[in-house]
N, C-alpha and C positions, 0 to 999 in steps of 0.2 A: 725061594718060595718056602722051603722048609723052615728057614730061620725066621721069616717074617710072617708066614701064614699067607693063605690065598684070599685075603680080604679084598672085596671089590668096592665097598662103600668108603668114600672119602670121609675123614674126620669132620665133625661139626665145627670144631675150632680151626679157623683158617690159619692160625699161627702154628698149629701142630704139623709136624712132618707127616705127609701122607703115608709114607712107608711104615710108620708105626701102627697104622690101621690095617696093614696087609700089603702084600707085594703088588696086587693089581689095583690098589687104591691110588697108586701113582700113575699119572698119565704117561710119564716117560717110560715106566716099566711096561705098561701095556703096549706102547709103541715099539719098544725093543723086542718084546715077545712076539709081536706081529711080524717084525722083520725076520726074526729067527725062524718062526714057523714057515713063512713064505720061502725062506731059503731052503729049508728042509724039503719043501714040496717041489721047488723049481730046479734044485741041483740035480736030482735024479731025472727029471724031465729033460734037462739040458743035455744029458748023455745020449738021448734018443731023438732029440729034436734039432731044429736048425739053429742058425746063428741068432735069430730073434729072441729065442728063450734064453740063450746064453747072455745076450746083451741085457735082457731084463734082470737076470740074476746079478750081474755086475752093478746095475743101477740100484737094486735093492740093497746090496751090500754097501754101496757108497752112502746110503742114508744112515747107517749105524753110527758113524761119528757124530751125528747130530745129538746123540744121547749125552755127549759131553756137556751140552748146555745146561743139563740138570744141576751141574755143580755150581752154576752161577747163583742159584737161589741162596747159597750160603754167603754170598757177597752182597751185603745190604745195599751198597751204593749202586751196583749193577742191577740189582733187583728193582730198585726204585726207577732206574732209567727204563727198564723193560716194561714196567707197569705204566709208564708215562704215556706211551703211544696209544694203548687202548683207552686210557682215560681221556686223551685229547681228541679221540676220533669224532665224537658228536660235534665238537667245535670245528673240526676240519670240514665236516659236511656243510655246516653253515657258511664258513668262509668260502668254500668251493662254490656253493650256490651263488653267493654274492659276486665272486669273480666271474663266473660264467655269465651272469646277468650283465655285468659291465662289458665283458668281451662281446656279447651279442649286440649291445647298444652301439659300441664303437665300430663293430663290423658293419652294421647296417648304415651307420653314418658315413663311413669311408666308401662303402659300396655306392651310395648315392652321390658322393662328391667326385670320386675317381672312376668307379667301376662301370656305371651305366653307359658312359660314353667311351670306355676303353682308353682312358687318357694315358695310362702307363705304356701304351703301345707305340707312342710317338718316338721316332728315331731321326737323327740328323743324317741326311744323305747328300752326296755330291750334287750340286745344282746342275741343271742342263747346260750344255755347251761349255763346260769347263774342263779343259784338258791340260792344265798346267802342272798336275801332279806327276805325270809321266808323258813326256812328249810322244806324240803319235799313238797314244792309247786313249780310248774312250772310257772314262771313269764315271760317267753319269749314273747316278742311282746307287752307287756303292756307299756302304755305311761309313760314317766318320769314325776314325780310329783314334785311340783305343775304344772299341765298342763295349757296352752301349752308351751312346750319348742321347739322353732323353730330351724331349722338347714338347712344347704345347702352345696353343694359341694364347692361353692366359698365363703361361709360365715362361720357361727359358726359350729365348730366340736363338736359333743356330748361328754359328759364326759366319762371317762373310764367305760366300762361295758354297754354302750348304743350305738346304731347305728341309723343313720338317715333313716327314712322310711316314708310311707304314701304319697309319692309324685310320680307321674308317671315318668318313666324313659325317657330320651332322647335317641332314637334309633340311631344306627350308621349312618343311612341315614338322620338324622336331624329331623325326625318326632317325635311327642310325643306319648308315649305308650297309647293305648286305652284299654278299658275293654276287657277281665278280667286283672286287674292289678296284678303284682307279689305280692304285699302286701296283696291282698285279697284271695290269694290261700288258700284253706281249710287246706292244710298241712304245707305249708311254710309261710303262711300269718301271719301278726302281729295282735294280738287281739285288741290292742289299736286303730289301724287304722279303725277297723270295728265298733267302739263304740264312735264315736265323735258326738257332739251335732249338730242338724240341725238348719237351719235359721228359719223355721216355724214349730215348734214341734206340733202345733195344726193340721197341715195338713200332714207333712212329717214324723211324729213320733219323738221320742226322740233321736234316734241314726240312723246313716247312715254309709255305707261303702264307700261313695264317698269321694274324697279329699275335705277337708274343710279348709277354711281360718280362721284366728283368729276372736274373737268376734262373734262367730256363723255365720261366713261368711260375716260379714258386713265391715271388714277391709280387703279389697281384691283388687287386680289389674287384676283379671282374664278376665273381660269383660269391654267393654267401659262404660256401665252404672255404674258398680261397681267402676271402676277407677275414674269416674267423681264424684261419691258420696264420695269416700275416699279422693279425692283431696279437695272437699268442706269441709269435716270434718277437714282436716289438716289446711286449711286457717282460720277456726273458732277457732283453737288452742284447739279443743276438743280431748284430748288424742293424740296430734300430735307427742309428743316425744315417746309414746308407739308404734305408727305406724312406726316411724323411727327405733326404736330398732328391731321391727319385720323385717323390710326390711334389716337392717344391718345383722341380723342373717342368712338370706337366700342368701345373695349376698355380694359382696365386700363392707365392711362397709363404705369406703370413698365415694362410689357412692351414697349410701343412704343419707349420711350427706350432700353432695353437692346438690343433687336434692331437698330434702325436706327442708333443711335450706334455700336454694335459693328461694323455693316456698313461705315459710313463710315471708322472708324478702321482696320479690318483691310484692306479692299479699296482704298479711295481713298488713304489716307495711306501704305500699305505696298506692296500689290501693284501699283498703278498706277505708283508711283515706281520699280518694278523696270524699267519701260521706260526710264526715264532712266538707271538704273544700267547697263542693257544697252548703251545708246548710248555711255555714258561708257567702259565697258570696251572696246567695239569701237573707239572713237576712239583709246584708248590703245594698242591692238594695232596699228592702222594707223599711228599715229605712230611706234611702235617699229620697225615694219617699214621705214618710210621712213628712219628714222635709221640702221638697219643698212645699207640700200642706200646711203645717203649716205656712211657710214663706209667701206663697201667701195669706193665710187668714189674717195674720198680716198686710201685705201690703195693702190689700183691706180695712181692718179696719182703718189703718192709713190714707189711701186715702179718705175714707168716712169722717173721722174726720177732715181732712184738708179741704175738700170741704165744710163741715158744718161751719168750722171756717171762710173760705173765704166768704161764703154766709152771715154769721153774720157781718163780717167786711164791706161787700158791703152795707148791709142794714143800718148799723150804719153810714157809710160815706154818703149815700144818705140822711138820716135824718138830719145829720149835715149840709149838703149843703142846705137842705130845710129850716132849722132854720136860717142859715146865710142869706138866701135870703128873709126871712120874710114871707114865705108861711105858715109856721107852727109856732104856738105860743110856747114859751119855756115851758109854763105850760103843754102843751100836751106832750112835750118831757119828762117832769118829770112824 
């Protein structure tokens, strides 16, 4: 502070080092000063207070190494990279809005195709009166292993000896069956449908008799939030092919292929790549700006050098004229 002065106002020229205008003109110096002052205040308090204040002091001290980032402004390439993200932020907002719009559209579409009737709930279970898996044991209603094996009236038909269950029926009036479901009936129900894993076992227990979607209910189109989450998972390519297979098994396979492949091609391969394009354009703009600044600096240096050369030439010319007129002795010239 003594060497630089306690100036608070940043220089008008953005190319100038803020510290040349005063110690507090630099935001990094203000941040460091804040950390030091807070440490001076909290350290004495920590001697008479509990562990919370001591923990806060340690956290405040851990932030001081962040001041090392101030040295990056001397590295022009790193400085351009750091300036790229703020420059690209407006484009990020536009791309994010577009992506959210497409996610909402696909979530509503999949909700109507698979979610309203709970088609991803269908599971293949052992058919009635089949005991050939284990002699003397009744295995009717147990899930086909390895579970889950999804099925649907318009999709995958279960293997011989198995039937599709665990999904509420569509009544003749078009409404969806409500509890008590047929598959939960104590006498006619299927045991496997009553023992599926829950989404939150620490709250809901390990098993449930409710219809369950694959992946403990997290790959599902039953509600708009779940459909939005599943759509987001698809565009990140996290198990998207498995999600497509699940959807194919419960409905017309070509419908699942068209919807999910189109989602991946449109959103993942095009919209998501717009983020990369935004960063590329922002970096190009920042680099162009730095080039203009560098050219201006070089021009100013050349202009100053030219002015100095012209001034030297003018002084030399004046002295030569003075010597020629006899006002100045040639020895003085030497």
